[in-house]
C-alpha positions as CSV (number, residue, x, y, z in Angstrom):
1,M,0.0,0.0,0.0
2,E,1.5,3.3,-1.1
3,R,0.0,6.8,-1.1
4,K,1.0,9.9,-3.0
5,E,2.2,12.4,-0.3
6,P,3.2,16.1,-0.5
7,D,6.9,16.8,-1.5
8,G,9.3,15.8,1.1
9,R,6.8,13.2,2.7
10,Y,6.2,9.5,2.2
11,I,4.2,6.8,3.7
12,S,3.9,3.3,2.8
13,M,3.2,-0.1,4.4
14,V,5.9,-2.7,4.5
15,K,5.9,-6.4,5.2
16,V,8.1,-8.0,7.7
17,G,9.8,-11.2,6.1
18,E,10.7,-14.5,7.8
19,K,14.1,-13.1,9.0
20,G,12.5,-10.0,10.3
21,Q,13.7,-7.9,7.4
22,I,11.8,-5.1,5.7
23,V,12.3,-3.6,2.3
24,I,12.5,0.2,2.3
25,P,10.5,1.3,-0.8
26,K,12.4,2.9,-3.7
27,A,10.8,6.3,-3.2
28,A,11.9,6.5,0.4
29,R,15.3,5.3,-0.4
30,A,15.7,7.9,-3.1
31,M,14.3,10.6,-0.7
32,F,17.1,9.9,1.8
33,D,19.7,8.7,-0.6
34,I,19.8,5.2,1.0
35,K,22.0,2.8,-0.9
36,P,23.3,-0.7,-0.2
37,G,25.5,-0.5,2.9
38,S,24.0,2.8,4.2
39,M,23.8,2.9,8.0
40,L,20.4,3.7,9.6
41,V,19.5,4.2,13.2
42,L,16.6,2.2,14.6
43,L,14.7,4.0,17.4
44,A,12.1,1.8,19.3
45,D,9.7,2.9,22.0
46,S,7.2,0.4,23.3
47,S,4.4,3.1,23.4
48,R,5.4,5.2,20.3
49,G,6.6,2.6,17.8
50,I,9.7,2.2,15.6
51,A,11.4,4.8,13.4
52,L,14.4,4.7,11.2
53,I,16.7,7.8,10.7
54,S,19.9,8.6,9.1
55,P,22.8,9.3,11.3
56,D,23.3,12.4,9.2
57,Q,19.9,13.9,10.3
58,P,20.3,16.6,12.9
59,V,17.7,14.9,15.2
60,F,20.2,12.0,15.6
61,S,22.9,14.3,16.9
62,A,20.5,15.9,19.3
63,M,19.3,12.6,20.6
64,M,22.8,11.2,21.0
65,N,23.8,14.3,22.8
66,I,20.9,14.0,25.2
67,A,21.4,10.2,25.6
68,T,24.9,10.6,26.6
69,G,24.3,13.8,28.8
70,A,26.6,15.8,26.6
71,D,24.2,18.6,25.6
72,Q,20.8,19.7,25.8
73,P,19.1,21.1,22.7
74,E,18.5,24.8,22.7
75,D,15.9,24.7,19.9
76,P,12.3,24.7,21.3
77,E,11.1,22.6,18.3
78,M,13.7,20.0,19.0
79,M,13.1,19.9,22.7
80,S,9.4,19.4,22.0
81,F,10.3,16.4,19.6
82,M,12.6,15.0,22.3
83,K,9.7,15.1,25.0
84,G,7.3,13.3,22.6
85,G,6.0,16.0,20.3
86,A,6.1,16.2,16.6
87,P,8.4,18.6,14.8
88,D,5.4,20.9,14.2
89,G,5.0,21.1,18.1
90,N,2.1,18.7,18.4
91,I,2.2,16.0,20.8
92,V,2.5,12.4,19.3
93,D,0.5,9.7,20.8
């Protein structure tokens, strides 16, 4: 199942194979320049779900800094995201 989304956004349903693998759809791979051998970060939260992000994304650096206690984000939008909000400031359930 795939839907046409606005530029810069993508949604698709993927199936988990017997070995626990998923295929990232071509359009999503192209959007983030994901190639064979690319590294991704898997984030999992039992109440919020699973997400894949590129280690090149600013949100990854902010999460690593917070996880290690190295830094706190100064950007209010980033702080909202880290506390469970969406990038637009809305709370994600």
